[in-house]
N, C-alpha and C positions, 0 to 999 in steps of 0.2 A: 336596741334592736340591731341585729346583725343582718347580713344579706339573705340568709336562709329564711329568717323570720319575716323579712320584708316580702320575699317571694311568696311565702305562704299566705300572708295577709292580702296581698294584691290578687293572687289567684282565687282566693275565697270571695273577695269583694266583687271581682269582675266575672267570676264563673268560668274562667279559662283554666287550662291545664297548667300544672306547675312547670312542665317542660317549656311551654310557650312563654310563660312569664319569665322564666330563667333566661331564655334566649333574648328576650327584650331587655332585661336588666343588664345582662352581659354586654349586649350591643351598645346600650347607652353609655356604660362605663368606658368601653373601648373607644367609642367615637369621641367622648369627652376628653379622654387622654390624648388622642391623636390631635385634636384641635388645640389643646393647651400646649402640647409639645411644639406645634407650629407657631405658637405665639398668638393665636386667636382667642377671643373671649367667647365663652359659652354662657349665654344669658338665658335664664329661665324666669320668665315673668312671674312675679309673686313669690319666688323662691330665693334666687340669688344669682351670682356671677362667678364662674370659674375662670381664672386667668393665670398667666405666668408672671412671676415677679423676679426681676434680676437683682442680685446682690453684688455689690462691688467687692473687690479684694480689700482686705483690711488687716490690721494687726490685732491679735487677740492675746490673751494671757493664760498660760497654763496655771490653773488654780493650785496644783500640787507644789510646783516649784517656783512659781512667780515669774518664770521666763517668758519673754515675748515670743509669739508664734505668728507666722504669716498664714492667713486664711485665704484660700483661693476664691475668685469670683465664682458664683454659682447661680443657677436658675431654680426657683422653687414654685410649686403650685400654690395658688392662693384662692380662698373662697370668701366672697363678701355676701352676707345675707341681704336679701331684699327687704324693703320697708314692711311689706305685708307679713313676711316671715318673722321679722323682729317684733312686730306688733302682736302677733299670735303668741309667741314665746313669752313675751313680757306680761301678757294678760290684758293688754289694752284693747284687744280685739278678740272676738270669739271665733273659733274654727268651726265653720259650717260645712259638714260633709256633703258632698254632692251626691245626688241620687245615682245609683248605679245604672248603667246603660247596658243593653244587650241581655244575655241569658240570666244574669243575676237579678235583673229587675223582675223577671217572672217568678223567681223563687221567693220574693218578699211576701210575707203574710199580709192578707188584706186587712184593712183597718176594722172592718165590720166584725170579723172573727175575734180579733183581739179585744174589742169593746165588749162583745158578748161574753167572753171569758171573764173579763173584769167584773161585769155585772153579776154573774153567777157567783163568783168568789165573794163579792160584797154581801150578797144575800145570805150565803152560808155563814159568814162571820157575824152578821147582824142577828140572826135568829139561831141561838144555840139549841141543840136537840134536847128534848125533855127526856129525862130518865124515868123509867117505871119504878115505883117504889118496890123495894125488896120484900118478898113474902117471907113470913116467919114460918119455920117448920114446926109442926105440932108434935109434941112428944107423946108416945103411947104407953 
């Protein structure tokens, strides 16, 4: 799933416009980047932690020539998944979608209608329609 697909899914689930959801997703990404650049941890309970990791300067080796190369110290973003996220991905725990709140909740089909449709479909399958016997044409 890419960012555009995520925006489409969230907009449909919550019943908001794609423009509003795009602004929210973009703001989340931007604020997460700013916090990680400052060295702060961004913790999302049940999902994971975004943080900055520092790597020391070290010696590496050029695989083509075998020559030793100095590698500068650098800082990289790091993500650690939370225990709930890991459990859902591994299959140890089931993902239970939360009921939508707001305008999307009103759009959901009532259970009574769905049950009535299922009953009608079951009756139609159970009793096949009888065919009238074909009449033979008389020859004159």
